[in-house]
Each structure stands twice: as structure tokens, then as C-alpha cells.
ZABA-671051 format. One line per 2 residues: number of its first residue (from 1); for each residue x negated, y, z of N, C-alpha, C, O. Coordinates in Angstrom, 1 decimal. Example, Ala and Ser with C-alpha at 12.3 -4.5 7.8 and 13.67 -1.06 7.14 Angstrom:
BEGIN
1) -13.2 -5.7 7.8 -12.3 -4.5 7.8 -13.2 -3.3 7.8 -14.2 -3.3 8.5; -12.8 -2.2 7.1 -13.7 -1.1 7.1 -12.9 0.0 7.9 -13.4 1.1 8.0
% end
This chain:
BEGIN
1) -116.7 74.4 81.1 -116.7 74.5 82.6 -118.0 76.0 82.8 -117.9 77.0 83.6; -118.7 75.8 82.1 -120.0 76.9 82.3 -119.5 78.1 81.8 -119.6 79.1 82.5
3) -119.0 78.1 80.5 -118.7 79.2 80.1 -117.4 79.8 81.1 -117.3 81.0 81.3; -116.6 79.1 81.6 -115.6 79.4 82.4 -116.2 80.4 83.7 -115.7 81.5 84.1
5) -117.3 79.8 84.3 -118.0 80.3 85.6 -118.6 81.8 84.9 -118.3 82.8 85.6; -119.3 82.0 83.9 -119.9 82.8 83.6 -118.9 84.0 83.3 -119.2 85.1 83.7
7) -117.5 83.6 82.5 -116.7 84.7 82.5 -116.2 85.5 83.6 -116.1 86.7 83.6; -115.8 84.3 84.7 -115.5 84.9 86.3 -116.7 85.6 86.8 -116.5 86.6 87.5
9) -117.7 85.2 86.7 -118.7 85.8 87.4 -119.1 87.1 86.7 -119.9 87.8 87.3; -118.5 87.4 85.4 -119.0 88.7 84.6 -117.8 89.6 85.0 -118.1 90.8 85.1
11) -116.7 89.4 85.2 -115.6 90.0 85.8 -115.7 90.5 87.1 -115.3 91.6 87.2; -116.1 90.0 88.0 -116.5 89.9 89.8 -117.8 91.4 89.2 -117.7 92.6 89.6
13) -118.4 91.2 88.7 -119.6 92.0 88.7 -119.0 93.2 87.8 -119.6 94.2 88.1; -118.1 93.4 87.0 -117.5 94.3 86.5 -116.7 95.4 87.6 -116.7 96.6 87.7
15) -115.9 94.1 88.4 -115.1 94.8 89.4 -115.8 95.2 90.4 -115.3 96.1 91.1; -116.9 94.9 90.6 -117.5 95.5 91.9 -118.4 96.7 91.7 -118.7 97.4 92.7
17) -118.8 97.0 90.2 -119.3 97.9 89.5 -118.4 99.3 89.4 -118.7 100.4 89.5; -117.0 98.6 89.1 -115.9 99.7 89.1 -115.5 100.3 90.5 -115.1 101.5 90.7
19) -115.7 99.4 91.6 -115.3 99.8 92.8 -116.6 100.8 93.5 -116.3 101.6 94.3; -118.1 100.4 92.9 -118.8 101.3 93.4 -119.0 102.6 92.9 -119.8 103.4 93.5
21) -118.3 102.8 91.7 -118.5 104.1 90.9 -117.9 105.2 92.1 -117.1 104.9 93.1; -118.6 106.7 91.7 -118.2 107.5 92.8 -117.3 108.3 91.5 -117.4 108.3 90.3
23) -116.4 109.0 92.5 -115.6 109.7 91.4 -116.1 111.1 91.1 -116.6 111.6 92.2; -116.1 111.8 90.2 -116.6 113.2 89.9 -116.2 114.4 91.1 -115.0 114.4 91.5
25) -116.8 114.9 91.5 -116.7 115.7 92.3 -115.3 117.1 92.2 -114.7 117.7 93.1; -115.2 117.2 90.6 -114.3 117.8 90.0 -112.7 117.2 90.3 -111.7 117.8 90.7
27) -113.1 115.8 90.0 -111.9 115.3 90.0 -111.1 115.1 91.6 -109.9 115.1 91.8; -112.1 115.0 92.5 -111.8 114.8 93.8 -111.3 116.4 94.1 -110.2 116.4 94.6
29) -111.7 117.5 93.8 -111.1 119.0 94.1 -109.6 118.7 93.2 -108.5 119.0 93.7; -109.7 118.2 92.1 -108.3 118.4 91.4 -107.3 117.8 92.0 -106.1 118.2 92.0
31) -107.6 116.6 92.8 -106.9 115.7 93.6 -106.2 116.7 95.0 -105.1 116.7 95.5; -107.1 117.4 95.3 -107.0 118.3 96.7 -105.9 119.5 96.0 -105.0 119.8 96.7
33) -106.1 120.0 94.8 -105.0 121.3 94.3 -103.8 120.4 94.1 -102.7 120.8 94.5; -103.8 119.1 93.4 -102.3 118.3 93.2 -101.7 118.4 94.7 -100.7 119.0 95.0
35) -102.4 117.7 95.5 -101.8 117.0 96.8 -101.2 118.5 97.5 -100.1 118.5 98.1; -102.0 119.9 97.4 -101.6 121.2 98.1 -100.7 122.0 97.5 -100.4 123.1 98.0
37) -100.1 121.6 96.4 -99.2 122.8 95.6 -99.4 122.9 94.1 -98.5 123.3 93.4; -100.9 122.4 93.5 -100.9 122.6 92.0 -102.3 123.8 91.7 -102.4 124.9 92.2
39) -102.8 123.3 91.3 -103.9 124.2 90.4 -103.3 125.7 90.4 -103.6 126.7 91.1; -102.4 125.7 89.2 -101.5 126.9 88.9 -101.4 127.9 90.3 -102.1 128.9 90.5
41) -100.5 127.5 91.2 -100.5 128.3 92.5 -101.8 128.4 92.9 -102.1 129.6 92.9; -102.6 127.7 93.1 -104.0 128.1 93.9 -104.6 129.2 93.0 -105.0 130.2 93.6
43) -104.6 129.2 91.6 -105.0 130.2 90.8 -104.5 131.4 90.6 -105.0 132.2 89.8; -103.1 131.5 91.4 -102.4 133.1 91.2 -102.6 133.5 92.8 -101.8 134.3 93.2
45) -103.5 133.0 93.7 -103.6 133.4 94.8 -104.7 134.8 94.8 -105.9 134.9 94.4; -104.0 135.8 95.3 -104.7 137.2 95.1 -105.4 137.7 96.3 -106.4 138.3 96.3
47) -104.3 137.0 97.6 -104.7 137.7 98.8 -104.1 136.3 99.8 -103.2 135.6 99.5; -105.0 136.3 101.1 -104.6 135.5 102.3 -104.5 136.1 103.6 -105.4 136.9 103.9
49) -103.5 135.9 104.3 -103.6 136.3 105.3 -103.3 135.1 106.3 -102.5 134.2 106.1; -104.4 135.3 107.5 -104.2 134.3 108.5 -103.9 134.6 110.0 -104.5 135.5 110.6
51) -103.2 134.0 110.4 -103.1 134.5 112.0 -103.2 133.4 112.9 -102.4 132.5 113.1; -104.4 133.5 113.6 -105.1 132.2 114.4 -105.0 132.4 115.9 -104.9 133.6 116.3
53) -104.9 131.6 116.6 -105.1 131.6 118.2 -106.3 130.4 118.1 -106.5 129.5 117.4; -106.8 130.8 119.1 -108.4 129.9 119.5 -108.2 129.4 120.7 -107.7 130.3 121.5
55) -108.2 128.2 121.3 -108.5 127.9 122.6 -109.6 126.9 123.0 -110.0 126.0 122.1; -110.2 126.9 124.2 -111.1 126.0 124.6 -111.1 126.0 126.0 -110.6 126.9 126.7
57) -111.9 124.3 126.5 -111.9 124.2 127.7 -112.3 125.0 128.6 -112.0 125.1 129.7; -113.2 125.7 127.9 -114.2 126.7 129.2 -114.4 128.3 128.7 -115.4 129.0 128.9
59) -113.1 128.7 128.0 -113.4 129.8 127.4 -112.2 130.5 127.5 -111.2 129.7 127.6; -111.8 131.9 127.6 -111.0 132.7 127.5 -110.5 132.4 126.1 -111.3 132.3 125.1
61) -108.7 132.3 126.0 -108.3 132.1 124.6 -108.1 133.5 123.8 -107.5 134.3 124.4; -108.6 133.9 122.4 -108.2 134.7 122.0 -107.5 134.4 120.6 -107.0 133.3 120.4
63) -107.3 135.5 119.6 -106.4 135.7 118.5 -107.3 136.0 117.4 -108.4 136.6 117.7; -107.0 135.6 116.2 -107.5 136.7 115.2 -106.5 136.8 114.0 -105.6 136.0 113.8
65) -106.8 137.9 113.4 -105.8 138.2 112.2 -107.0 138.7 111.3 -107.9 139.6 111.4; -106.7 137.7 110.2 -107.7 137.6 109.1 -107.2 138.2 107.6 -106.3 137.5 107.2
67) -107.6 139.0 106.8 -106.8 139.3 105.8 -108.2 139.0 104.4 -109.3 139.5 104.5; -107.8 138.2 103.4 -109.0 138.2 102.2 -108.2 138.8 101.1 -107.0 138.5 100.8
69) -109.0 139.7 100.6 -108.5 140.1 99.3 -109.5 139.1 98.2 -110.7 138.8 98.4; -109.0 138.8 97.4 -109.7 137.6 96.4 -110.3 138.5 95.4 -111.5 138.8 95.6
71) -109.6 139.2 94.3 -110.3 140.1 93.4 -111.2 140.7 94.1 -112.3 140.7 93.5; -111.3 141.6 95.3 -112.4 142.5 95.9 -113.4 141.7 96.6 -114.4 142.3 97.0
73) -113.3 140.3 96.8 -113.9 139.4 97.7 -114.2 139.8 99.1 -115.1 139.4 99.7; -113.4 140.7 99.4 -113.6 141.2 100.9 -112.6 140.6 101.8 -111.5 140.1 101.5
75) -113.3 140.7 103.2 -112.5 139.9 104.1 -112.6 141.1 105.6 -113.6 141.9 105.8; -111.3 141.1 106.4 -111.2 141.9 107.5 -110.8 140.8 108.6 -110.1 139.9 108.4
77) -111.5 141.0 109.8 -111.0 140.0 110.6 -110.7 141.0 111.9 -111.6 142.0 112.0; -109.9 141.0 112.7 -109.6 141.6 113.8 -109.3 140.7 115.0 -108.2 140.3 115.2
79) -110.4 140.3 116.0 -110.4 139.5 116.9 -110.1 140.3 118.2 -110.7 141.3 118.6; -109.1 139.7 118.8 -108.6 140.0 120.2 -108.8 139.3 121.3 -108.1 138.2 121.3
81) -109.5 139.5 122.1 -110.2 139.0 123.4 -109.5 140.0 124.8 -109.5 141.3 125.0; -108.9 139.1 125.7 -108.4 139.7 126.7 -107.9 141.7 126.8 -108.0 142.6 127.6
83) -107.2 141.2 125.4 -106.8 142.6 125.0 -107.6 143.8 124.4 -107.1 144.9 124.1; -108.9 143.4 124.2 -109.7 144.2 123.6 -110.1 143.9 122.2 -110.7 142.9 122.2
85) -109.9 144.5 121.1 -109.9 144.0 119.7 -111.2 144.6 119.1 -111.6 145.8 119.3; -111.9 143.7 118.4 -113.0 143.8 117.7 -112.9 143.6 116.3 -112.5 142.4 116.0
87) -113.2 144.7 115.1 -112.8 144.5 113.9 -114.2 144.3 113.4 -115.2 144.9 113.9; -114.4 143.3 112.3 -115.2 142.8 111.5 -114.9 143.2 110.1 -113.7 143.3 109.9
89) -115.6 143.4 109.1 -115.2 144.0 107.7 -116.2 143.7 106.8 -117.4 144.1 107.0; -115.8 143.0 105.9 -117.1 143.0 104.9 -116.5 143.1 103.3 -115.8 142.2 102.8
91) -116.8 144.5 102.6 -116.5 144.5 101.3 -117.6 145.4 100.3 -118.3 146.3 100.8; -117.7 144.9 99.1 -118.6 145.0 98.5 -120.3 145.0 99.1 -120.3 144.3 100.1
93) -121.2 145.5 98.9 -122.4 145.4 99.6 -122.4 145.8 100.8 -123.4 145.4 101.4; -121.5 146.5 101.7 -121.0 146.6 103.0 -120.6 145.8 104.1 -119.7 145.0 103.9
95) -121.2 145.8 105.3 -120.3 145.2 106.2 -120.4 145.8 107.7 -121.5 146.4 107.9; -119.6 145.9 108.6 -119.2 146.9 109.4 -118.7 146.0 110.7 -118.2 144.9 110.5
97) -118.7 146.5 112.2 -118.1 145.8 112.8 -117.7 147.2 113.9 -118.3 148.2 113.8; -116.6 147.0 114.6 -115.7 147.9 115.3 -115.8 147.5 116.7 -115.2 146.5 117.0
99) -116.5 148.2 117.9 -116.4 147.8 119.1 -115.6 148.6 119.9 -116.0 149.7 119.7; -114.7 148.6 120.5 -113.8 149.2 121.5 -114.7 149.6 122.8 -115.2 148.8 123.6
101) -114.9 151.2 122.8 -115.8 151.5 123.7 -115.1 152.9 124.6 -115.3 154.1 124.2; -114.4 152.7 125.6 -113.5 153.6 126.1 -112.7 153.8 125.4 -112.3 152.8 124.8
103) -111.9 155.1 125.0 -110.9 155.3 124.0 -111.4 155.4 122.6 -110.7 155.8 121.7; -112.2 155.0 122.4 -112.8 155.0 120.9 -113.2 153.7 120.3 -113.0 152.6 120.8
105) -113.7 153.9 119.1 -114.1 152.8 118.6 -115.4 152.8 117.8 -115.5 153.3 116.6; -116.6 152.2 118.6 -117.9 152.2 117.9 -118.3 151.4 116.4 -118.2 150.2 116.2
107) -118.7 152.4 115.8 -119.1 151.5 114.2 -120.3 151.3 114.0 -121.1 152.3 113.9; -120.6 149.9 113.8 -122.0 149.5 113.6 -122.0 148.7 112.4 -120.9 148.1 112.1
109) -123.1 148.5 111.8 -123.7 147.7 110.4 -123.5 146.3 110.9 -123.8 146.3 112.1; -123.1 145.4 110.6 -123.3 144.1 110.7 -124.5 143.6 109.8 -124.8 144.2 108.8
111) -125.4 142.3 110.5 -126.9 142.2 110.0 -126.4 141.7 108.7 -125.3 141.4 108.4; -127.4 141.7 108.2 -127.4 141.0 106.9 -126.8 139.4 107.2 -125.8 138.9 106.6
113) -127.4 138.8 108.0 -126.6 137.5 108.4 -125.5 137.2 108.5 -124.9 136.3 107.9; -125.0 138.2 109.3 -123.5 138.2 109.8 -122.5 138.6 108.3 -121.4 138.2 108.1
115) -123.3 139.4 107.6 -122.5 139.7 106.2 -122.5 138.1 105.4 -121.5 137.6 105.1; -123.3 137.8 105.3 -123.6 136.4 104.6 -122.9 135.8 105.1 -122.2 135.3 104.2
117) -122.6 135.3 106.2 -121.8 134.2 106.9 -120.1 134.9 106.7 -119.2 134.0 106.8; -119.8 136.2 106.4 -118.4 136.4 106.3 -118.0 136.4 105.1 -116.8 136.3 104.8
119) -119.0 136.4 104.1 -118.9 136.3 102.7 -118.5 135.1 102.2 -117.7 135.0 101.3; -119.2 133.8 102.8 -118.8 132.4 103.0 -117.3 132.5 103.3 -116.6 131.9 102.5
121) -116.9 133.0 104.2 -115.8 132.6 105.2 -114.5 133.4 104.0 -113.3 133.2 104.2; -115.0 134.1 103.1 -113.8 134.9 101.9 -113.8 133.6 101.1 -113.0 133.7 100.2
123) -114.4 132.7 101.1 -113.7 131.6 100.4 -113.6 130.5 101.0 -112.9 129.8 100.4; -114.1 129.9 102.3 -113.3 129.5 103.4 -111.6 129.5 103.9 -110.9 128.6 104.4
125) -111.3 130.9 103.6 -110.0 131.2 104.0 -109.2 130.4 103.0 -108.1 130.2 103.3; -109.7 130.0 101.8 -109.3 129.4 101.0 -109.5 127.9 100.7 -108.8 127.1 101.4
127) -110.0 127.6 100.0 -111.1 126.4 100.0 -112.5 126.8 99.7 -112.7 127.6 98.9; -113.6 126.2 100.3 -114.8 126.3 100.0 -115.2 126.0 98.6 -116.2 126.7 98.1
129) -114.7 125.2 98.1 -115.5 125.1 96.7 -114.3 126.1 95.8 -114.7 126.0 94.6; -113.4 126.8 95.8 -112.9 127.9 95.2 -113.9 128.5 94.2 -114.7 129.3 94.7
131) -114.0 128.2 93.0 -114.8 129.2 91.9 -116.3 128.7 92.3 -117.3 129.3 92.1; -116.3 127.7 92.6 -117.9 127.3 93.1 -118.8 127.5 92.1 -119.9 128.1 92.5
133) -118.6 127.2 90.9 -119.4 127.1 89.6 -120.2 128.3 89.5 -121.4 128.5 89.5; -118.9 129.3 89.5 -119.1 130.7 88.9 -120.2 131.2 90.3 -121.1 132.0 89.9
135) -120.1 131.0 91.5 -120.6 131.2 92.7 -122.2 130.6 92.8 -122.7 130.7 93.9; -122.9 130.1 92.0 -124.0 129.2 91.9 -124.1 128.2 92.7 -125.2 127.9 93.1
137) -122.8 127.2 93.4 -123.1 126.1 94.2 -123.1 124.8 93.3 -122.5 124.8 92.3; -123.7 123.8 93.8 -123.6 122.5 93.0 -122.6 121.4 93.7 -122.8 121.1 94.9
139) -121.8 120.9 93.1 -120.7 119.8 93.7 -121.7 118.4 93.4 -122.0 118.2 92.3; -122.1 117.4 94.5 -122.2 116.3 94.1 -121.6 115.1 95.1 -121.9 115.1 96.3
141) -120.7 114.2 94.6 -120.3 113.0 95.2 -121.1 112.3 96.2 -121.9 111.5 95.6; -121.2 112.3 96.9 -122.1 111.8 98.0 -121.7 110.0 98.1 -122.6 109.2 98.3
143) -120.1 109.8 98.1 -119.6 108.3 98.0 -118.5 108.2 99.1 -118.1 109.1 99.8; -118.1 107.1 99.1 -117.0 107.0 100.0 -117.5 106.6 101.5 -118.6 106.2 101.6
145) -116.6 106.7 102.5 -117.0 106.2 103.7 -115.6 106.0 104.7 -114.6 106.3 104.1; -115.4 105.7 106.0 -114.5 105.7 106.9 -114.7 106.9 107.9 -115.6 107.0 108.6
147) -113.7 107.7 107.7 -113.7 108.9 108.8 -112.4 108.7 109.7 -111.3 108.8 109.3; -112.8 108.3 111.1 -111.5 107.9 111.8 -110.4 107.0 111.6 -109.3 107.2 112.0
149) -110.9 106.0 110.8 -110.1 105.0 110.1 -109.7 105.3 108.8 -109.4 104.3 108.1; -109.7 106.5 108.4 -109.5 106.7 107.0 -110.7 106.7 105.9 -111.8 107.3 106.0
151) -110.4 105.8 104.9 -111.2 106.2 103.5 -111.4 107.5 103.4 -110.4 108.2 103.7; -112.5 108.0 103.1 -112.7 109.2 102.6 -113.5 109.6 101.2 -114.3 108.7 100.7
153) -113.4 110.4 100.6 -114.6 110.7 99.5 -115.3 112.0 100.3 -114.6 112.9 100.8; -117.0 111.9 100.4 -117.6 112.7 100.9 -118.3 113.9 99.6 -119.2 113.3 99.1
155) -118.1 114.6 99.3 -118.7 115.6 98.5 -119.5 116.6 98.8 -118.9 117.4 99.6; -120.7 116.9 98.6 -121.7 117.7 99.1 -121.5 118.9 98.2 -121.4 118.7 97.0
157) -121.5 120.2 98.6 -121.5 121.4 97.9 -122.6 122.0 98.5 -122.7 122.0 99.8; -123.7 122.5 97.6 -124.7 123.5 98.1 -125.0 124.3 97.3 -125.1 124.0 96.1
159) -125.3 125.7 97.8 -125.9 126.8 97.3 -126.7 127.7 98.1 -126.9 127.3 99.3; -127.3 128.8 97.8 -128.4 129.3 98.2 -127.9 129.7 99.6 -127.0 130.4 99.7
161) -128.5 129.2 100.8 -128.1 129.6 102.2 -127.4 128.7 102.7 -127.5 128.6 103.9; -126.6 127.8 102.2 -125.5 127.1 102.8 -125.4 125.6 102.1 -125.8 125.4 101.0
163) -124.9 124.6 102.8 -124.5 123.2 102.5 -123.7 122.8 103.2 -123.8 122.7 104.5; -122.4 122.4 102.4 -121.3 121.9 103.1 -121.2 120.5 102.6 -121.8 120.1 101.6
165) -120.4 119.6 103.6 -120.0 118.4 103.4 -118.5 118.1 103.6 -117.9 118.3 104.6; -118.1 117.8 102.6 -116.4 118.0 102.7 -115.7 116.5 102.3 -115.7 115.8 101.3
167) -115.0 116.3 103.6 -114.4 114.7 103.1 -112.9 114.8 103.0 -112.2 115.4 103.8; -112.5 114.2 102.0 -111.4 114.2 101.4 -110.9 112.8 101.4 -111.6 111.8 101.2
169) -109.4 112.9 101.7 -108.4 111.6 101.8 -108.5 110.7 100.7 -107.8 111.0 99.8; -109.2 109.4 100.6 -108.9 109.0 99.6 -107.8 108.9 98.7 -107.7 108.8 97.4
171) -106.9 108.9 99.7 -105.5 108.3 99.3 -104.5 109.7 98.7 -103.9 109.8 97.6; -104.5 110.6 99.9 -103.5 111.7 99.7 -104.3 113.1 99.2 -103.8 114.2 99.2
173) -105.5 112.8 98.7 -106.5 114.1 98.5 -106.6 115.0 99.3 -107.1 116.1 98.9; -106.3 115.0 100.6 -106.2 116.3 101.6 -107.6 116.2 102.3 -108.1 115.2 102.9
175) -108.2 117.6 102.2 -109.5 117.9 103.0 -108.9 117.7 104.5 -108.0 118.4 105.1; -109.9 116.5 105.0 -109.8 116.1 106.5 -111.1 116.7 107.2 -110.9 116.9 108.4
177) -112.2 117.0 106.8 -113.1 117.6 107.6 -114.2 118.4 106.8 -114.6 117.9 105.8; -114.5 119.2 107.1 -115.8 120.2 106.7 -116.9 120.4 107.6 -116.8 120.7 108.8
179) -118.1 120.3 106.9 -119.3 120.1 107.6 -120.2 121.0 107.1 -120.7 120.6 106.1; -120.6 122.3 107.6 -121.3 122.9 107.1 -122.4 123.4 107.9 -122.4 123.5 109.2
181) -123.8 123.9 106.8 -125.2 124.0 107.7 -125.3 125.4 107.2 -125.5 125.5 106.0; -125.3 126.5 108.1 -125.7 127.9 107.9 -126.6 128.3 108.7 -126.4 128.1 110.0
183) -127.8 128.9 108.2 -129.0 129.6 109.1 -129.1 128.2 110.3 -129.3 128.5 111.4; -129.1 127.5 110.1 -129.7 126.2 110.9 -128.5 125.6 111.9 -128.6 124.6 112.7
185) -127.5 126.1 111.7 -126.2 126.0 112.6 -125.3 125.3 111.8 -124.9 125.7 110.8; -124.7 123.9 112.3 -124.1 123.1 112.0 -122.9 123.1 112.6 -122.8 122.7 113.7
187) -121.5 123.6 111.8 -120.7 123.6 112.0 -119.7 122.5 111.5 -119.9 122.2 110.4; -118.5 121.8 112.5 -117.8 120.5 112.0 -116.2 121.4 112.3 -115.9 122.2 113.2
189) -115.7 121.0 111.3 -114.2 121.4 111.3 -113.2 120.3 111.0 -113.2 120.0 109.8; -112.4 119.7 111.6 -111.5 118.7 111.4 -110.3 119.5 111.2 -110.0 120.5 111.8
191) -109.5 118.9 110.0 -108.3 119.4 109.7 -106.9 118.5 109.5 -106.8 117.5 108.8; -105.9 119.1 110.2 -104.6 118.2 110.5 -103.4 119.1 110.2 -103.4 120.2 109.7
193) -102.6 118.4 110.6 -101.0 119.1 110.6 -101.1 120.3 109.4 -101.4 121.5 109.7; -100.9 119.8 107.7 -100.8 120.3 106.8 -99.3 121.1 107.0 -98.4 120.7 107.6
195) -99.4 122.3 106.3 -98.2 123.1 106.1 -98.0 123.3 105.3 -99.0 122.9 104.6; -96.9 124.0 104.6 -96.7 124.5 103.4 -95.9 125.9 103.7 -94.8 126.1 104.3
197) -97.1 126.9 103.0 -96.8 128.4 102.9 -95.5 128.7 102.4 -94.9 127.8 101.7; -95.2 129.8 102.5 -93.7 129.9 101.8 -94.0 130.5 100.1 -93.1 130.8 99.4
199) -95.3 130.6 99.8 -96.0 130.6 98.7 -95.6 129.4 98.1 -94.8 129.3 97.1; -96.2 128.3 98.8 -95.9 126.9 98.4 -97.1 126.0 98.3 -96.9 124.8 98.2
201) -98.6 126.7 98.4 -99.5 125.8 98.5 -99.5 125.9 100.2 -99.2 126.8 100.9; -100.1 124.4 100.6 -100.1 123.9 101.5 -101.9 124.2 102.4 -103.0 124.5 101.9
203) -101.7 123.9 103.6 -102.8 124.6 104.2 -102.7 123.9 105.7 -101.7 123.6 106.3; -104.6 123.6 106.4 -104.3 122.8 107.8 -103.7 123.6 108.7 -104.3 124.7 108.6
205) -102.7 123.7 109.7 -102.1 124.4 110.7 -102.9 124.0 111.7 -102.8 124.7 112.7; -103.7 123.1 111.8 -104.7 122.9 112.9 -105.9 122.5 112.9 -106.2 121.5 112.3
207) -106.7 123.2 113.5 -108.3 122.9 113.0 -109.0 122.9 114.7 -108.9 123.7 115.7; -109.9 121.7 114.4 -110.6 121.8 116.0 -112.2 121.8 115.1 -112.5 120.9 114.3
209) -112.8 122.7 115.4 -114.2 123.2 115.3 -115.4 123.2 116.4 -115.3 123.9 117.4; -116.3 122.6 116.1 -117.6 122.6 116.9 -118.7 122.9 116.3 -118.8 122.6 115.1
211) -119.6 123.5 116.9 -120.8 124.0 116.0 -121.9 123.2 117.0 -121.6 122.5 118.0; -123.6 123.3 116.4 -124.4 122.8 117.4 -125.3 123.5 118.2 -126.3 123.1 118.7
213) -124.5 125.1 118.5 -124.8 125.6 119.6 -124.1 125.3 120.8 -124.6 124.7 121.8; -122.8 125.8 120.6 -122.0 125.7 121.7 -121.6 124.4 122.3 -121.7 124.1 123.5
215) -121.2 123.7 121.2 -121.0 122.1 121.2 -119.6 121.9 122.2 -119.3 120.8 122.8; -118.8 122.9 122.1 -117.6 122.7 122.6 -116.6 122.8 121.9 -116.5 123.9 121.4
217) -115.5 122.0 121.6 -114.5 122.1 120.7 -113.6 123.0 121.0 -113.0 123.1 122.1; -113.5 123.8 119.8 -112.0 125.0 119.8 -111.1 124.6 119.1 -111.3 124.2 118.0
219) -109.8 124.6 119.6 -108.8 124.3 119.0 -108.2 125.6 118.2 -108.0 126.6 118.9; -107.9 125.7 116.8 -107.3 126.7 115.9 -106.0 126.2 115.6 -105.8 125.1 115.2
221) -105.1 127.2 115.8 -103.7 127.0 115.3 -103.6 128.0 114.2 -104.3 128.9 114.4; -103.0 128.1 113.2 -103.0 128.7 112.0 -101.8 128.9 111.3 -101.2 127.9 111.0
223) -101.3 130.1 111.0 -100.2 130.2 110.0 -100.6 131.3 108.9 -101.3 132.3 109.2; -100.0 131.0 107.5 -100.9 131.7 106.2 -99.9 132.3 105.7 -98.8 131.7 105.6
225) -100.2 133.5 105.2 -99.2 134.0 104.1 -100.1 134.4 103.0 -101.3 134.8 103.1; -99.3 134.3 101.7 -100.2 134.7 100.3 -99.5 135.6 99.9 -98.3 135.8 100.1
227) -100.4 136.4 99.2 -100.1 137.5 98.2 -99.2 138.8 99.1 -98.2 139.3 98.5; -99.5 139.1 100.2 -98.9 140.2 100.8 -99.8 141.1 100.3 -100.9 140.8 99.8
229) -99.3 142.6 100.4 -100.2 143.8 99.6 -101.2 144.1 101.2 -100.8 144.3 102.4; -102.5 144.0 100.5 -103.9 144.6 101.2 -103.7 146.0 101.6 -103.8 146.9 100.7
231) -103.4 146.4 102.8 -103.7 147.9 103.0 -105.1 148.2 102.9 -106.0 147.6 103.5; -105.3 149.5 102.0 -106.8 149.9 102.0 -107.1 150.4 103.4 -108.4 150.3 103.5
233) -106.7 150.7 104.4 -107.0 151.2 105.6 -107.5 150.1 106.7 -107.9 150.3 107.8; -107.5 148.9 106.2 -108.4 148.2 106.9 -109.6 147.9 106.5 -110.2 147.1 107.2
235) -110.1 148.5 105.2 -111.3 148.4 104.8 -112.0 150.2 104.9 -113.0 150.7 104.3; -111.1 150.6 105.8 -112.0 151.9 106.0 -112.8 151.7 107.0 -112.4 151.0 107.9
237) -114.4 152.4 107.2 -114.9 152.4 108.1 -114.5 153.3 109.4 -115.2 153.2 110.4
% end
């Protein structure tokens, strides 16, 4: 009888230990890639175009057309507010903004902080953990928790100047929430309504974003196209 009890206790301890084990971050990332089209498709992404609309309860709605060139690690953003277009671009070691003044566009350099933010957005347009090791980021599994009733795996991704916490659905593998801290500002983005692009990878068509400064949720609706030709004209100052 005592031997039987010892065997049962040992099995329970092994079971509890297994349950408490943290999945490796790379395994969690692999589940995401598998759920959204497969790693091979993701590795074939050369460019991304996002057309987005932004709405908030107490602000004028606006739209943005975002283009990312993966080989160049460059990003272009055309933000249109009340029929006025503001153009932001980062390529190489340069970054600039074009502001409409009268009938002309005034070109100014972006600050180093603004350029850094946009360089992170190059990867966030894909996934923030894309090529993370070569970018000098470290991924650590924090553990499992519950997010809006769903069990999630929380992965911390940290590098110079930024920290992410990424929350993946433990069953589907999809990324449900991204929280990042950059220059002292915390931004939380909740992802939903995953849709499949014509290219074959899936992306969140709806994002609800809140930051620690404005503290007002912004709803972002997105459509994505992949591997369209990137016009060189986008990156002319």
C-alpha cells in the first residue's frame, strides 16, 4: 500500500512539474508562424503594405498608408488627417517628415527618438520578433496567464531601448496582445479579427491600441498586401 501511495505521489509531482514548465520562446514563435501560414511563407516576405484607418472617441479619424521594405529595413508612412497628408520615412541612417505648408511640402529631419521608433515599426509591421536574435533582442518566456478568459503564453522580448511583452493564445498560437515600453511610454495593442492576405499569411485586421500618455483607446482597421513592388519615389526626400 505504501509503495502504491509513493508511486501515485511521484506521478502527481511529475505531472505538476510538467504543467509548470515554460515553453521555450522559439517554440511559441514557431506556433504563431504555423498558425498564420507557415515559416516558409513568412521568410519569403520582402515588402508589406498596410492600409489603416484610425478612430477614437474624442479625436478626428485619420488614415495611413504604410510601406515596409524588408531588405532595406526602410519604412514609409503617409498619414492623412482632414485631407492633409503628412509623410514620414526612414531609410538607412536617415529619417524625415514632409509637412504640407501652403501648396508645398516642408521637409524636416526626424529626431533620433522618432527615427528609432519607426525602425522598430519596420518589424512590428511584420511581427516584433522577426529576426530578433540578429537584431540583438533577447526572448524569455515569462509563463502562462489568463487574458480576457483565454490562457496565453507571455513572452518578454527585450533589446536596447525597448521591451515587449507578447501574449500568445496557448491553443491557437495567435498573438493576442502586444505591450511595449519605448522612451518611457507604454503602449498596449490588442489584436483580433485575423484575416488571410492574398499572399497567404494571416494578420490582425483589427487592433485596439492605448498608450500611457493619451490613455484613450484607438481602433485601427487594417488590410495587408505582401510583396508588392516598392516604388523608389516613396523614399525621395
